[in-house]
N, C-alpha and C positions, 0 to 999 in steps of 0.2 A: 503493500500501498503507501510507497515512495507518491511521493506528490512529482508533478509532472511541471518542468522550466526548459526554456532555453537549452539546447545541447543536449538534455534531457540528466545532466547532472546534478541535479536537485539534491538538497542537502537539509530541505527545511519545508514541513510538509506546511497546506496551506489552510491557514486557519480560516476557519468560515465566519465572517463578519458577526459578531453579535452574537454567538452562540457557545454555550459551553454544559459541560456534564459534571454535576454537581451527586456524590455519595453520600450521604448522611450515614450516622453511626446508628448501630443495632435499635431498633425502638426509636430512633426519632423523625422519621418519615409520617408527615400529617394525615389523616384520613380523607381532608377535602381535596387532593389533589388528583385530578382526571389521567388515566393511560394515553398516550398517543395513536394508541389504536381507533378507544373511545372517539377523541378528538378526530381524528381523520375519514374513521369509516362511517362513524353515528355523528358529528356535526356538534359536541361536549365542547364546551364553553372550554379554554384555557386558565386556569387558575393565576390571580393576580397578586398572590403572597403564597410565602409557604411558614413562615412560622411566627409570626408579627411580632418578630423584635431586631434581633442584628443581624441575621442572616438579609432581612427585608431591607433595613436600612443601609446596608453595603449595596445592594444590588442597585437600590436606588439612586445613591450616592454615586455611583462609579456608573451605571449605566443607562439611567432615567428609569423610565416605565419598563416595565418584562412582562413574561407570562412562561410559565410552568408548567409539564408534565411528567409524570411518569412515562419513563423510557419504554420501558418493561409489561409485560401483560402478563397476569397469576397465568401457571400451569391449568388449572381447576376454573373454570367454567363460572358462572354466577350459580349457575343451578345445581351446581355441583358443592358450592361452599358458598352460603347465602347470607354473604356479612359483605361490611361494604370496602370499599380502597383499599388500604393497602394490608389488611386483613386476611385478603383472600391470599397473599401469599403464604403458601407452607415455608417450614421450619430450613429446606436447603436454599428455598430464594432467596429468605432471610441472610441466610448465615455469609452466605456466598459473595452476598451485596446485591446481586440481582433487582432485587425488591426495592432497593435503596437507592438506585439512581434515576436522579431527575434532568429531563433536557428544557435548559432555560434559555429564552432568546431575552436580548435587552434591544433597548431603540437606540442606546451609543455605543457603537462597536473603540471606540478610540478608548474608552475607559477598562477595556477589558484587561489588559495586563495589569493593572494595580487590583481591579476587583480581585484576579485569581488570588495573587498575594495576600488579599484581605480575609478571603475565604479559606484559606488553607489553614490560617490561625484560630480560627475558632474550632471552640473546644467541640462540637457536636457534627462537623464537617469530618468525613473519612477520607474523601480525596476528590480534589476537583480539576478538568484540564477544559483547554479552548476544543470544542468538538474541531477537528481536520478534514479537510479532502486525502484520500489514499487514491492509489489508484495499481493497475496490472496489467500486463505483467511489469515486472520490476523496472526500475532506471538504474543506471550507475553507469561504471568507465566501458564495460563492456556494451551498452547498450545500442549503437549503432549497426551493431550487426548480431547482436541475443536480446535484445530487451526489447524495441518495437518490432522489428525486424525478425521475429518468433516465429514465422506462419507462412511457408509460401503455399500456394495451391498446386496439387499434382494431382494425373491420372493415376492412380493403385495400380493400375497394370502395368506401369512403365517402372513400378521400383522395384528396385534389386534389393532381393533380401528381406522382403519386409516384414520378415518374424523375427529379426535379427535379437531385438530387444528383451521380447518375451521368452526366449531361447537363452538368452544370457543369464539371465535370472530363475530360468526352471519353473516357467510358470504352466506350460503345458501339461509339465507333468504333476506340479501342484493342481490343479483342475482335474486332473482324472483321478487323483487321490481326495480331494475333497471339492467338488464342482458349487459349493454356495447354498446358501438356504436362501429363499424367497422371504424368510422372515427375519432375516439379518439385511438391515438395507443403510446404504452408504449416503450420506446427506453431504451435496456439491453445493457450497459457499463460494460464488464466482461471479460472471458477467448473465446467468442461465445458460440454457443450451437452446439448440434448432430445434423445437419440439415436435416437426415434422420427419426429421432426418429420417430416413428408411431404418441406420441401423442401432437407432435409440429407441425407438417409438415402444418397443416390446419391452423394454425396461424400464423404462421410466412411471414411478408415479406420482401424483397430485402433486404440484409443487408453487410456489408462489415468488413474488416481485415485492423487495422493502425498499426499493430507490425510491427516493422523496427529493429533489434538488432545483436549486432557483436558479438559473441561467444567472441571475444577479448577483449572488453571491461565489463564487465559483472561479473569480480571480482574470476574467476574461476567454476561460474555454469556452469554446465551442461545442453545446453536448448538440446531441443527434439523435432520434428516434422516443422512445418514449420514456423520460427521466421526470413526471413530476404526478404520475399515478401508480400508484401502488397496488398491487391487486394477484389475483390468482393464474397470472399467464407469465412465467420466466424464462420468456420470448430473450436468445442471445442476440445483440443485437453487433458485437464484436469478434468472436470465434473462439476467445480463450477458453471461454469454460465447457461449450462446444467438445475442444478440442483436447481438456480432463476429460469429458465426460466418453468420450468414446476410448480413452486406454483404459475406463474402468466398465463401461457398460455394451460395448457395440456386438451387435449382432453376429458380425463376421461374414458378411456377405460380399465386400470386397475388401475390406480391410481384416488384420488379426482381430477377433473377437474378445471383449476384454476379461480384462483380469479379472473381473470380481465374479464371473462366470453366474452363476441365477440369483445373485443376492440384489437384490432390487437397488434405484438412483431417485433420492428426491433432491431436487435441484431448487434452490433458490437465488435467485438474482439478487444479489449484496451490491453489485456495480453498474452504473447506464455506461451510456457508450456517449466519447466526444473526440473531438478529431485532433491526431497530431501532426507533422511534419510530411507534406507528402497527402494532406487528409486519410493519412494512416490512423483507423480507429483502437484504442486503445481505453479499456474501463477506468471509472472513476466512480467514485462514491465517498461517503461521509461515515466515520466512523461511528456513529450514533446508527447509521441505517444497517451498517454492516452488523455491530451486535444485536440491533433488535432484529434482522433475520437469523442469524445464530442462536440469538432465543426461542423462537419459534421451531425452529430446525430441532433442536435438541427436544423441545416440549412433543417434538412428533414420535418420537423414541427410535430415532436413528442409531444406529451402535458404531458410526466412522462417519467423521469429519473428516472431506479436505480443505485444505487454504492456501489455495497458491497466490498469496498476495503477502504483505510485509512492513512494516514501518520500519527504516534503521534507525539503532538506537543515536547513533550521531546526529539524526535531524532532531531532537530533542534535548530540552534542558535536563542539567543533572540532576533537576528535583523534579520534573516533572513526572506524573505518573506514566507506566508502560502501559501504551495500549491494548486494549481487550482483556484485562486483569479477572475483572468480576465476572465475566463470560464463559473465560477458561476455565475457572474455579467450577463455574457452575456445571459446564459439561463434565469435569472430572469427578463431580460429588453422583453426578449422574450414571458415572459407569460408558462416557463416551469413550472410544479411541481417536486421538484428535493425531493431525497429519499435516505437517505444512510445510513449505519452499523454504529451504533454506533463503535464497535471493541468488541475484545475478549479478553483483555487484564485483565479484572476482578478489574481495579483499577477506581480511579476516573481519568482523563484525556480527551483531547480532541485531538481525531483524526480528520484529515481533508480527504475529504471535508466536514462531518456530522459538523461539527462544526463550519461552515462558517452562516453568517447568512443568514436567508431565505432557508435553507435546513432541511430538517424533519428527525431528528436524530431520530432512531429505533434500541430499547434496544432487548432483547432476554426475554422472560418466559419461564415456562416449563407445564407439564402438572397439577401440583398443583397451579400454576395463582399468581406463584412468581417467581422475575426476576432470573434466571442463574447465578450462581455463578461465570460465564466468561462475563458476559456481563459488557461493560465497560459503569461506569458509568459517570454524569456529569450534569453540569446546563443547558447545551446544548441539553439534550435529551428530546426530545419531548412525547413521548409513548415507551410502549414495544409491540411487538407480539410474538405470537411462535415461536420458534426458536428450538427448542431441537429432534431429533428422527423426524424427519419431512420426510414423506414418497413422494418422488417427482422425476423425470426424471433423467438418469446415460446415461455415453457414452453407456454403454450396458448394454440395460434395465433399473434398477430403484434402487433408492438409499437412505436408511438414511439417512441423514442430519442435521451437528448440529452447532448452530455460529450465531451470529448476523447477517452475509451474506444471512441468509434464513428466519430471522426474517424480512427484510427489505422489502423483495418483497410482503407480505402478505402486511403490509403497501402501498406500489407502486400503488397492486391490488384494495386497497381501492379508492385511489385518483384517477385511471382511471374510477370508476365508480361513483364518485364524480364528474369529469371532463365529464362525458358521461351525468349524470343527469342536470349539467350546461347546456350543448351543447342542450340536448333538449327542454329546458325550455327559452334557447335563454338568458343565464347571463353567463358573464364571469367569471372567477375563477383562481386563480394564486397559488403559492406556498403559500403565506402568508397566504393568505384565507383559503386555503385548511388545516392547519396546526393549526389556531383558530379552527375549526370544529373537525377536529381531537380529541386537547385535550380537548374541552368544551364538547366534549361526552366518552372520555374516562372511561373505569369502574374501579373502587377499585383495589388494588390486594387481594389476600387473607388474608396477614396480612395484618397491620396496621404500619405504620413508617419507610417504604420504603422511603429512601433519592437514588436523585439522577437519578434516574430511569425513570423521566417524572413523567406525569398527570396520570399512570396507562396501562391499556390495550386497544388497540385499539378494537372498534366495529362498526362494517363495517354499521350495518342496523341503529344505533343508530345515524352514520354521516348524511348518507342519507335523515334520517327524519331531522336535523337540519337543513340541505342546504336546504331543502324546507321550514322550517320555515325562513329561513334568508332573499328569495328569496321572498316568501309571502309578509314578514313584510316589504322590503323595497321595493316592489311595490306598497303594501298600503298607505306608507308615502309619493310615488311620488303622489298618486293619492288624496292628500288631505285628507285622515284619521289621527284621529290623534291616537299617539301611544298606549294609552290605551285601545284605539278599536280594536288592530289588535295584542296584545299582547301572544292571546293564539289561534291564529290562526292555524289552523292545516295544516297538509303536503299538498300541493295541488297534487291531484288525477289527475297529468300529464301522459298520455298516456304511456307505456312502449311496445316498439318493442313487437312482437310477437316470 
């Protein structure tokens, strides 16, 4: 989610003038503040005050008139929990913070920097930050040939060795062993998908669109397509999300089938479309749009979420909150496996959400089994997957895509197979265990001495076998067998779907 700027070498995210996100401490959110979904969908009036005290005084002093809503809606519907306002949120929503995030709009944006500093000192404030624009694909030093120009329309019949990426990570063998389960659903938070694409229509679940951008507040960007109307049609107008979806869930008519097998795919459009140099389209979205879309996606009970976007830590001030903090905590608390692209800067740096604890950060390798030059490095990177010249779906036909954005879906697909396998054996698995299994079974790069690119290349088949060994070992330990009796237990021959 780096911002877009001249030369695409930006290091500062664009703030949305006059908009901030305020998280209050537990028990401090008043009942009268309406949810954003109620305001947009049902015409509910935004609140014009918060606490009637110090927060309101600061907002009026630095920002003049203001309006406020709760960013997220409760997981439980009103008919399930007939109580007003904030009390509809459950304990997980309250403790992780998603129930306590307020979206505030002030009339005078000039006072926002001082307002942020002042609010951060208020005892009942947990965290506060300016809302900002984010975009995908990532920008960086390699953006000229890896960032914006990350996809080229191709004829799949003329592509040499289209299966190389799948074979490199043993995905075909893994799918023969564990074909995936339709009850395991992958969430894709991106630019949406081409809903009528012949490779995708059979795998797609009902998705939605959380993009709500104002052309006057995007710093001169030229927005195109649908950027003001949230709804239930996550139609892609960029191609980025469609490319990720093809890697996950393609039927396999003209390109390799999706790595998630029989698992479902729920797309959410969190990034709209804007024009870059040469009228090249890229995805752009606001931080609050992305987090709101993620919250709803989690509440739809997806098991894995792929996030091919990110904000560089270098674009944030030292004391600024890290983006997506509450929504990442919430997803992990719900048992969701989170996978994110590490970034395309080619530097040793941290992008968020990939750098958050509990998120599986993925770098990119090429056919030589070496990390790609553009792949962002760092101690938080778990492992790598193919991310150069990947044959996948495009808006109109097919594309050859490059970037960590397209490496991440390979790992998300393997995580979906791990979750399906665990479900088949009645065993719980979360993001932390999935990461452990992946790094334990990662294969080494073709050249030794690589640093900052994780533990190696993902190996789908080895990961499934390792999960079976873990389950067998834990079951044997629970039955009273001594550890040395179970060390060499073979993978359980669990039945697989026909």
